[in-house]
PARO-711582 format. One record per residue: residue in one letter; x, y, z negated of N, C-alpha, C, O in turn. Coordinates in steps of 0.2 Angstrom, whole numbers, plus 5000, padded with zeros to 4 digits. Each point is the difference from the previous one (the first is absolute). Layout:
! residues N
AXYZXYZXYZXYZ;...
This chain:
! residues 367
M500449945000499650065000500450065000500550014996;R499450045008500450065001499650064997499450015001;V500950024994499750054996500450075000500649995000;F499150065002500350075000499850044994499450014999;F501150014997499850044994500250075001500550025003;S499150034995500150075000500050034993499450014997;T501150025001500050034993500450075001500250015005;G499750034989500350065001500450034994500450045000;E499649924994500350024994500149944996499849945001;A500650074994500349944996499449964997500049935000;S499550104997499449964997499749955005499849954999;G500150085007499749965006500449945002499849955002;E500950074998500549945002499949944995500049955002;L500050074992499949954995499449965000500049945000;L499450095002499449975001500049955006499849945000;A500550095005500149965006500549944999499849945003;A500750074994500549944999499749954995500049945002;D499650084993499649954996499549965004499949945000;L499750105004499549975005500349955005499849945001;L500850085002500349955004500249944997499949945003;G500450064991500249944996499449954999500049945001;A499450094997499449964999499749975007499849955000;L500350095005499849985007500449935002499849955002;R500950064996500449945002499949944996500249955001;N499450064993499849944996499549965004499949944999;R499850095006499549975004500249985007499849945002;V500550105001500249995007500750035002500350044996;A500049945009500650035002499950065003499650015005;V500850044993499950075003500650035002500550004997;E499550035009500550045003499850075000499550025003;A500950024993499850074998500450055003500749994999;S499150065003500350065002499650064998499549994997;G500850075003499650064997500450065000500650015001;I499050044996500350074998500150004993499549994996;G501150025002500150014993500850014999500350035004;D499949944990500750014998500349944996499849955002;L500650074994500449944997499649954996500249945001;R499350084996499649954996499749965004499949944999;L499850085007499749965004500549955004499849945001;E500750095001500649965003500249944996500149955002;R500050074991500249944996499549954999500249944999;A499250075003499449955000500049965006499649955001;G500950065004500049975006499650035006499849965004;V500150104996499750045005500550035005500450034997;R499549965009500450035005499850075001499450015002;I501050044996499850075000500150035007500650005002;V498950035000500050035007500050075000500250045004;Q499649994990500050074999500250024992499649974996;R500950065003500250014993499650064997499850055004;T499949954990499650054997500450054995499650044997;R501049955002500450044995499950075002500150035005;G499650014990499950075000499350025003499850065000;W499849895001499350015002499550024995499650045001;S500549934993499650014994499950084999500550034999;T498949995000499950084999499550014994499749954998;L500350115000499550024995499750065002500350055000;G499149955002499650065002500150025007500449975004;I499150074998499950025007500650035003500249995006;Y500250054990500550045003500649965002500350005005;E499949954990500549955001499849965006500549985004;A498950004996499849955006500150045007500249975005;L499650094995500050045006500850005003500150005006;R500350014989500750005002500349945003500450005004;R499349944994500249945003499649975006500249955003;L499350094999499649985005500449995007499949945003;P500650104999500449995006500449945000500149975005;R500050004989500449944999499649945000500149955003;V499350054994499649954998499549985006499949945002;V499850115001499549995005500349965006499749955002;P500950075001500249965005500249934998499949955005;A500250034989500249934998499349975000500049945002;G499550094996499349965001499849995007499749945002;V500450115003499949995007500449945002499749955004;R500950054995500549945002499749934998500049965003;A499850044990499849944997499449985004499949945001;A499650105000499449985003500149975007499749955001;F500750095003500149975007500349934999499949965004;A500650044992500449934999499549954998500149945003;L499550074992499549954998499549985005499849945001;R500050115004499549995005500449955005499749965003;R500950054999500449965005500149934997499949965004;D500250034990500249944997499649994994500350004995;P499149995005499550004994500249944996500049945002;P500150074991500049954995499449974999499550025002;D500549934994499349974998499650044995499450005000;L501050044996499750044995500450064999500650004999;V499150065000500350064997499750024993499450004999;V501150014997499850014993500350074998500650025000;L498950034999500250074998500050004992499549984997;V500950055000500150014993500050074998500550035001;D498949994996500050074997500250055005499949995006;F500550074992500350055005499550025005500149995006;G499350044992499550015004500150055006499849995005;A500650064993500150055005500349975007499950035005;F500549924994500349975006499649945002499949995006;N500049964989499749945002499350015003499849965005;L499850084993499350015003500150025007499649985004;R500850074997500250025007500249945005499849995005;L500749974992500249945004499449965001500049975006;A499650014990499449965001499650035006499849975004;G500150104996499650035005500350005007499749985005;M501050034995500449995006499949935003499949995006;L500249964990500049935002499349985003500049985005;R499550044992499349995002499950045007499749975004;A500550094996499950045006500449975006499850005006;L500849964993500349975005499849935002500249975004;G499250014992499749945002500349944996499949945002;F500550074993500249954995499449964997499650034996;A500449915006499449964997500149954995499549974997;R501150035001500249954994499750034993499950065000;P500149904995499850024994500550054997500649995000;I499150064997500450054996499750004993499450024999;V501049964996499850014993500350064997500650015000;Y499050034996500250054996500049984993499550004997;Y501149995001500249974993500150064996500550045001;A499149974993500050074996499950065005500450045001;P499049965001499850065004500150074996500050004994;P500150055010500150074996499450024997499449985001;S500750074994499550034996499649964995499450015000;A501049954997499649954995499750044995499549984997;W500850085001499750044994499850075002499950044996;L500149975011499850075003499549985005500150005006;D499349984992499549975005499950055006499850064999;S500249915006499950045007499649955004500249955003;A499250074998499549965005500350005007500049955003;R500250114999500350005007500649955001500049965005;R500450044990500649965001499849934999500349955004;A499350034991499849935000499649985006500249945002;R499550105001499649985007500649995005499949955004;L500650094996500549995005500449934999500149965005;V500050034989500449934998499549955002500349955003;A499150054995499549945002499949995007500049955003;A500150115001499949995007500649975004499949975005;R500750044992500649985004500349934997500449975003;C499450024990500449954997499549954996499450024998;D500949934999499749964995500350024993500650005000;A499050034996500350044994500049954994499549964999;L501150044998500049964994500350044994500650025000;T499050004995500250054995500349964994499949944999;L500550094997500349984994499650024994500149974994;F499450075007499650034994499349995001499750015005;R499949974990499349995000499650065001499650005004;H500750064994499750065001499950025007499550025003;Q501049975001500050015007499649955004499650025005;A500349924993499649955003499350034999499649995005;E500250034989499350024999499850065004499550015002;F501050044999499950065004499949985007499550025003;Y500949945000499949985007499349965000499650025005;R500249944991499449965000499450054999499449995003;S500750074993499450045000499950045006499450035001;L501149975004499950035006499849955006499950015005;G500049934992499849945005500649985004499949975006;L500750044992500649985004500349934997500049994994;P500249975010500349944998500750014997500450045002;I499849934993500750004997500149944995499549984997;G501150005003500149944995500350024994500450065000;Y499549914994500350014994500049934996499549974999;V501250014999500049944996500550014994500249954997;G500050125002500550014994500650035003500250005006;H500250034989500650035001500649955000500049964995;P500450045010500549955000500550014995500449954998;L499750104999500550014994499949964994500449984996;V499050005003499849964994500349935001500149964995;S500150025012500349945001500750005000500349954998;T500050115002500850005001500350034994500650004999;I499050034997500350034994499749974993499550024998;P500949944999499849974994500150054994500450055000;T499249954995500050044994500649974995500049944999;R500450114999500549984995499749994993499550034999;A500949944997499849994993500050074997500450045001;P499149974994500050064997500650014996500349954997;R499950115002500650024997499950044993499550045000;P501049964996499950044994500250075002500350015006;A499650044990500350075001500850005001500349964997;A499950085007500750015001500450024993499750024996;A500949965004500450014994500050074998500050045005;P499949984989500150074998500650045003500549974999;G499450085004500550045003500249975007500550045003;G499249914999500349975007499449985004499450035000;G500749935005499549985005500350015007500550035001;L499149935004500250015007499450035003499449975000;V500750095004499550035003500149995008500650025002;A498949975002500049995007499750075003499450014998;L500950025006499850065003499949995008500549985003;L498950034999499849985007499850075003499450015000;P501050035004499850065002499650005007499750055002;G500249895001499749995006500549995006500650004999;S499249995007500449985005500150065006500450005003;R499150044997500050065005500550054997500150014994;A500250035011500550054998499750054996500350024995;G499050005007499750054996499949984992500050044996;E499849905004499949974993500650004996500050024994;I500649965009500650004997500250074997500250014995;A499750035010500250074998499650034995500350044995;R499149955005499550034995500049964993500050044995;H500149905005499949964994500749994996500050004994;T500549995010500649984996500350054995500149984995;P499950085007500250054995499650004993500250004995;R499149995006499650004994500149934996500050004994;L500149955010500249934996500650014997500149974994;L500450065009500750004996500050054994500349984995;D499350075006499950054994499649964994500250014995;A499349955007499649964995500549954997500049994994;L500449985010500549954997500450034995500249984994;A500150085008500450044995499750024993500249994995;R499150025006499650024994499949944996500050004994;V499949945009499949944996500649984996500049984995;R500650035008500649994997500150044994500549994996;E499250075003500150044994499749964994500350014994;T499249955007499849964994500249925000500049974995;R500250015011500249935001500750015004500049985006;P500550034990500750015004500349945003500450015004;Q499349934995500349945003499649985006500149955003;V499450094999499549985006500550005006500450045001;R499549915003500349995007499450005005499450004998;A500850015008499550015005500349975007500650005001;V498949985003500249995007499550045004499450014998;I500850015008499650045005500049965006500549985003;V498950015000499949965006500150045006499650055001;A500849925004500150035007499749955004500149945000;A499450085005499649965004500449985006499949955004;G500750084998500449995005500650045000500250034996;D500249965010500650045000500050085000500350034996;D499249995007499950075000499850034993500250054998;A499349914999499850024993500649994996500150054995;Q500449905005500550004996500550065001500350034995;H499849995011500550065001499750064997500450044997;E498949975004499750064997500150004992500150054997;L499849895000500049994993500750024998500150034995;E500449945008500750014998500250075001500350034995;H499450015010500150075000499750044994500350044997;L499149945002499750034994500349994993500150054996;L500149895003500449984994500750045000500250024994;A500149995011500650035000500050074998500550034998;L498950005003499950074998499950014992499950064998;R500049894998499850004994500549974995500549975002;S499450054991500549974995499849925000499549985001;P501049984998500049935001499449974995500050034994;L499749925008499549974996500149925000500349985005;P499549984990500149935000499549975005499549974998;L500650045009499549995005500449965006500550025002;E499149935000500349965005499550005006499449994999;I500850025007499649995006499949935002500549965001;V498950015000499949935002499550005006499750055001;R500349905002499549995006499449964999499550015003;D500549944992499549964999499550024995500150004994;A499350035009499550034995499749954996499950024994;R499949935008499749954996500549974994499849994995;A500850005007500549984995500150054995500049994994;A500050075008500150064995499450004995500150014994;L499349985009499450014996500049944995499750004994;R500549945008500049944996500450014994499949984995;D500750055006500550014995499850064995500350004995;A499350055008500050064996499549994994499549965000;D500650084995499650014994499450055002499550004997;A500750055007499450045002500250035007500650005002;A499050035002500150035006499650065002499550014997;A500850035007499750065002500050005008500549995003;I498950015000500049985007499650055004499450024998;A500849995008499650045005499449965002500049945001;S499450094999499449975001500049965007500250045005;G499649904995500149965006499949934998499849984995;T500449975010500049934999500449984994499949954996;A500750095002500449984995499750004993500249964996;V499350095003499650004994499649934999500049984995;L499750005011499649945000500549944998499849964996;E500850045007500549954998500250004993500049944997;A500150125000500250004993499449974996500149974995;A499350055006499449974997500049935000499849974995;L500350005011499949935000500649964997499949954997;I500750085003500649984996499850004993500249964996;G499550105001499950014993500550054997500150004994;T500250045011500450054997499650074998499750025004;P500450004990499750064998500250065004500650015002;A499050035001500150045005499650074999499550004998;V500850055005499750065001500150025008500549995002;A499050045001500050025007500150085000499750034996;L500649995010500150075001499950015008500149955003;Y499750114998500050025008500050075000499650044997;V500849995008500050075001500150015007500449985004;L499150064999500050025007500250075001500050044995;G500349975011500150075001499450045000499449985001;E500650094998499450044999499550005006499449994998;A500950015008499550005005499749935001499450005001;Q500949954997499749935001499549994994499549975001;A500750064993499550004994499450035002499549984998;K500550085005499450035002499549965004499450004999;I500949975006499749955005499749954996499449985000;A501049994995499749944996499550024996499549964999;R500550104998499450024996499450015003499449994998;R500650035009499450015004499749935002499450005000;I501049955001499849945003499949944995499649955002;Y500750064992499949944995499750034994500350054997;H499249925000499750024994499949954995499650004996;G500849945005500049954995500350014994500350054999;T499549914996500350014993500749984999500450034997;Y499849925007500749974999500349995007499750015005;V501049994995500349995006500549935000500249985005;T499949994989500449954999499649935001499550004997;L500849955007499649945002499749974994499449985000;P501050004994499649974995499450034997499549974999;N500650105001499450044997499450005005499550004998;L500750005008499550005006499649945000499450005000;V501049944999499649945000499649994994499449975001;L500850054993499649994994499650064998499549994996;D500650065008499650074998500150024993499550014997;E501149985001500250024993500750025000500449975004;P499950074991500750025000500449954996500350014995;V499849935008500549954997500750035001500449994995;V499850045010500750035001499950084999499650035004;P500750004992500050074999500250035007500549985003;E499250084999500250035007500250074998499650044997;L501049985005500250074999500150025007500549985004;L499150074998500050025007500150085000499850044996;Q500649985010500150075001500350034994500549984997;D499250075001500350044994500049964994500450024995;A499249935004500049964994500649964999500249974995;A500250025011500549955000500750044998500550005004;T499550024990500650044997500449954997499849954998;P500950075002500449954996499849994993500149944998;A499750114999499749984993499549954999500049964996;A499550055009499449955000500249935002499849954997;L500750055008500249945002500449964994499949944999;A500550104998500449974995499649984994500149944997;E499450095001499549984995499749945002499949954996;A499850045010499749945003500549945000499849954998;I500850065004500549955000500149974993500049944998;A500150114997500249984993499449974997500149954996;T499350075006499449964997500049935003499849954996;R500350045010500149935003500549964996499949944999;L500750095000500549964997499849984992500249954998;D499450104999499849994993499549955000499949964995;D499650045010499449954999499949975007499650025004;P500849934997500049975007499449965001499849985006;R499850004989499449965001499350045002499549975001;S500650094998499350045001499750005006499450015001;Q501049975005499750005006499849925002499749995006;L500549964991500049945002499249975001499949965005;D499750064991499349985001499750035007499749965003;G500550104998499850035007500349965005499749995006;Y500950004994500449965005499749935001499949985006;A499949994989499749935001499350015004499849965004;R499850094994499450015003500150025008499649985004;L500950064997500250015007500149945004499850005006;R500649964991500249945004499449965002499949975005;D499650024990499449975001499650035006499749975004;A500350104996499650045004500349995007499650025005;L501049974996500350005007499949945004500149995006;G499749954990499849945004500349944997500450004995;P499549955009500349934997500749995001500350045004;P500049924992500749995001500349985006500650015002;D499049955003500249985006499850055006499949985005;A500050094993499850055005500450005006499750015005;L501049994994500450005006499849955005500050025006;Q500049924992499849955005499350005003499949995006;R499750044990499350015002500050065006499749995005;N500750064994500150055005500349975006499850015006;A500749954993500349975006499549955004500050005006;D499649964990499549965004499550045003499749985005;W500150084992499550045003500350035007499650005005;V501050024995500350025006500149955005499850015006;L500349934992500049945005499349995003500049995006;G499550024990499349995002499950065005499749985005;A500550084994499950055005500349995006499850015006;A500849964994500449995006499749945004500050015006;A499749954991499749945003499350025004499749975004;G500150094994499350035003499449974996499550025002;
């Protein structure tokens, strides 16, 4: 079976790689696609690298259009000339929804599965109808399935795959007085790193005022992120801080974590790591966000459960002092979030959700 994957950022690559592994539990798969190192390590032949594609906000996206749009056109024509058995689009709606439209306009008749369709928490009837018209949609969240079905649109939902791939660690006691290990995850996009890292480093310095033996790791999502973090650290007084690459390993080892809102917060919750979330947008982006989003929460665990399981420090609230206080609270009382984390795991679906997703995809491919 020949499958083409299209991803655009790190979280989508991880979803695609896990899905590919589960597909290969059932059938032999020859995979190619759009992605980068994570997908390549999973055995996908990369036809278009996406390094630098990930954007945040309309202004950054517009700057990347001259680079990204031609890649989509090339991919669409190549897939039309030599169609695989199945195309799997993963998240990254600004690119993938257009790719699906180009493929259908060119007469591509093979199945297209949209795995993790866009706008899971920013309901858009227009976008949902576009997805349903061009693809077989498979969501990871019950909320999005309910929204599609309220519009009379078909969509699959069998659970979130991360419940299958991330085991919960054993509960831990509070960190030793004066010490502990903190994981800092500023995000993978350049803007996230620039806005979050200084706040996280200042918060770490404040935590060390009362816990002088605290150590920390900061996660770099790739080479570009590591270079930027090294540059930011070189401008500051030294801290007991190590740059690491494996986010899940960092979260498993940490006594507490401060994380840019995104999939990593969900990973921390499934692992059982006490965590606080932050997010800071540029002012122009924040104005747009305030106009189009009126929800109570932005962090995935809180959205799924509709309650504040993970503290959210957003925009001006994400001060070093507030972050330091939240980190210290997690170090002192690591069990306070565990009940919420357990309910989150139950709400995300069954333990075999990943294989169920793969079987659903194979069913869509078979028509």
